C-alpha positions as CSV (number, residue, x, y, z in Angstrom):
1,M,-0.1,-0.2,-0.6
2,P,1.2,3.4,-0.3
3,D,2.7,5.0,2.8
4,P,0.0,6.6,4.6
5,Q,1.5,9.5,6.4
6,T,2.9,10.6,2.4
7,I,-0.5,10.6,1.2
8,R,-1.7,12.2,4.8
9,T,1.1,15.4,3.5
10,Y,-0.3,15.9,0.6
11,D,-4.1,15.9,1.5
12,E,-3.0,18.8,4.1
13,L,-0.3,20.6,1.7
14,A,-2.8,20.2,-1.3
15,R,-3.1,23.2,-2.4
16,Q,0.7,24.3,-1.8
17,Q,1.9,20.9,-3.5
18,A,0.0,21.6,-6.8
19,A,0.5,24.8,-7.0
20,F,4.6,24.0,-6.6
21,Q,4.0,21.0,-8.9
22,R,2.6,23.9,-11.5
23,N,5.4,25.8,-11.4
24,Q,7.8,23.1,-12.5
25,H,8.6,22.7,-16.5
26,P,9.8,19.2,-16.6
27,D,11.0,19.9,-20.1
28,A,13.3,16.5,-20.1
29,I,10.3,14.4,-19.6
30,Y,8.1,15.8,-22.3
31,R,11.0,15.7,-24.5
32,L,11.3,11.6,-23.8
33,I,7.3,11.5,-24.0
34,E,8.0,12.8,-27.4
35,A,10.0,10.2,-28.3
36,F,8.8,7.2,-27.3
37,F,5.4,7.3,-26.3
38,H,2.7,6.3,-29.3
39,H,1.1,10.0,-30.2
40,G,-3.3,9.7,-30.3
41,R,-2.8,5.9,-28.4
42,P,-4.4,5.6,-24.3
43,T,-1.9,7.5,-21.7
44,A,-2.0,6.6,-17.9
45,D,-0.2,9.1,-15.5
46,I,0.4,7.1,-12.0
47,G,0.5,9.4,-9.7
48,S,-0.7,12.4,-11.3
49,G,-0.9,15.1,-8.3
50,S,-1.1,18.4,-9.8
51,G,-2.8,17.5,-13.1
52,R,-0.3,19.6,-14.5
53,D,1.0,16.2,-17.1
54,V,-2.3,14.8,-17.9
55,A,-3.0,18.6,-18.6
56,W,-0.1,18.6,-21.1
57,L,-0.7,15.0,-22.6
58,E,-4.4,15.6,-23.8
59,Q,-2.9,18.9,-24.9
60,H,-0.6,17.3,-27.3
61,G,-2.3,14.0,-28.1
62,Y,-2.0,11.2,-25.9
63,P,-6.1,10.8,-24.3
64,T,-4.8,10.9,-20.8
65,I,-6.4,9.4,-17.4
66,G,-4.6,10.3,-14.2
67,F,-4.2,8.1,-11.0
68,E,-3.6,9.9,-7.9
69,P,-4.0,8.4,-4.1
70,S,-4.6,12.0,-2.7
71,V,-8.1,12.9,-2.6
72,G,-6.7,16.4,-1.9
73,M,-4.9,16.3,-4.7
74,I,-7.3,14.9,-7.1
75,N,-9.3,17.9,-6.3
76,E,-6.8,20.5,-7.1
77,A,-6.3,19.1,-10.4
78,R,-9.6,18.9,-11.2
79,A,-10.5,22.6,-10.3
80,A,-7.1,24.1,-12.3
81,Y,-7.4,21.6,-15.7
82,A,-11.5,21.6,-16.1
83,G,-12.2,18.4,-18.0
84,I,-9.2,16.2,-17.3
85,N,-9.9,12.3,-15.6
86,V,-7.9,12.0,-12.8
87,Q,-9.5,8.8,-10.8
88,P,-8.3,7.2,-7.1
89,A,-6.0,4.9,-7.5
90,A,-2.4,3.8,-6.0
91,L,0.9,2.1,-6.3
92,P,1.9,-0.8,-5.6
93,D,-1.2,-2.7,-6.6
94,L,-3.6,-0.1,-9.4
95,A,-6.4,-1.9,-8.1
96,G,-9.2,-0.8,-10.9
97,V,-6.9,-0.3,-13.4
98,K,-7.6,-2.8,-15.8
99,D,-4.9,-5.3,-17.1
100,A,-3.1,-4.0,-20.9
101,S,-5.3,-1.2,-20.8
102,F,-3.2,1.2,-22.1
103,D,0.1,2.0,-25.1
104,N,1.6,4.9,-22.7
105,V,2.4,5.0,-18.9
106,L,3.9,8.0,-17.2
107,C,4.8,7.5,-13.6
108,V,6.6,10.8,-12.3
109,A,7.6,11.5,-8.9
110,V,5.9,8.3,-7.4
111,L,8.4,5.8,-6.7
112,M,10.5,7.5,-4.8
113,H,7.3,7.0,-1.8
114,L,6.7,3.9,-1.9
115,P,8.6,2.2,0.8
116,A,11.2,-0.5,-0.7
117,A,8.9,-3.5,0.0
118,D,7.0,-2.2,-2.2
119,L,8.8,-1.5,-5.4
120,I,8.9,-5.3,-6.7
121,G,4.3,-4.9,-6.4
122,A,4.7,-1.5,-8.7
123,A,6.8,-2.7,-11.2
124,V,4.3,-5.9,-11.7
125,N,1.4,-3.5,-11.8
126,L,2.8,-0.9,-14.1
127,A,3.5,-4.0,-16.4
128,R,0.1,-5.4,-15.8
129,I,-1.8,-2.1,-17.1
130,L,0.8,-1.7,-20.6
131,R,-0.1,-3.5,-23.2
132,P,2.3,-5.4,-25.9
133,S,5.0,-2.6,-27.2
134,G,3.7,-0.1,-24.4
135,R,5.7,2.4,-23.2
136,L,6.8,3.6,-20.0
137,I,8.5,6.4,-18.9
138,V,9.1,6.5,-14.8
139,S,10.9,9.3,-13.2
140,Y,12.5,9.3,-9.7
141,R,14.8,11.8,-7.4
142,T,16.9,11.5,-4.7
143,P,16.1,11.5,-0.9
144,P,15.9,15.6,0.7
145,P,19.6,15.9,2.3
146,E,17.2,15.5,6.1
147,G,17.4,11.6,4.5
148,E,14.2,9.1,3.8
149,R,11.5,10.9,5.6
150,A,11.3,14.8,4.7
151,A,10.3,17.1,6.9
152,D,6.8,17.1,6.3
153,G,6.7,13.5,6.9
154,R,7.3,11.7,3.6
155,L,9.0,9.3,2.6
156,Y,12.1,9.4,-0.3
157,T,13.3,5.5,-0.8
158,A,16.4,5.9,-2.1
159,I,16.0,4.2,-5.6
160,P,19.5,3.0,-8.0
161,S,18.8,2.4,-11.1
162,A,21.0,-0.7,-11.3
163,R,17.8,-2.2,-8.8
164,L,15.3,-0.5,-11.1
165,T,16.2,-1.5,-14.1
166,L,16.9,-5.3,-12.9
167,L,13.4,-4.8,-11.3
168,L,11.0,-4.0,-14.7
169,E,13.0,-6.1,-16.6
170,S,12.4,-9.2,-14.6
171,V,8.8,-8.3,-15.2
172,G,9.0,-7.6,-19.1
173,I,9.6,-4.4,-19.7
174,R,13.0,-3.9,-21.8
175,V,14.6,-0.6,-20.1
176,L,15.4,1.7,-23.3
177,L,17.4,4.3,-21.6
178,V,18.5,5.6,-18.1
179,A,19.3,9.1,-17.3
180,E,20.0,11.2,-14.4
181,I,19.9,15.2,-14.7
182,P,19.8,17.2,-12.0
183,D,17.0,18.8,-10.1
184,Q,16.2,22.7,-11.7
185,T,16.0,24.9,-8.5
186,R,16.9,22.3,-5.7
187,P,20.9,21.9,-5.7
188,G,21.8,18.3,-4.3
189,I,18.9,16.6,-5.5
190,R,18.6,14.8,-8.7
191,W,16.3,13.2,-11.3
192,V,16.1,9.0,-12.7
193,N,14.3,8.7,-15.8
194,V,14.1,5.4,-17.3
195,V,12.0,4.8,-20.3
196,G,11.1,0.9,-20.8
197,E,9.0,-1.1,-23.8
């Protein structure tokens, strides 16, 4: 199950978190989407947060459903982006999300919020909802300086990229690209971007 304290923090700070997310410009992720995702095909945004990426995907020709565990964040997303489709669901189980239902799956800033023991289940279920030849883009960040539990209570599990690559390949997702980039505004924080098929 998702980390309860992390979900509680997102619920309690939904307005601030949504505003923060909307002010970020994940150009590296959008370039990966345009390079690797199947244009015009059903797309899932797992952990859709503020709704920013669902709205971008829709505007760029990727029909998208967002899945988000925080009720507060779902409410913020629906208020900010009229007409987007965001539904409650959470890794690792993605309960209620049908097998082989998406050609593209985006999962940004989610995996690091899962307990390490849930990463296997998360990989299994990301693979489960992908169609044959479907593409997956995962992006996650390194823990904050204070360690795995941030001051606001959110969990940040350290995930070596080699471990995630092995997990994805063990569930039938061939890793096409792994790239590590610095955070745009926060020194010392890095993001790992992984593309699989």
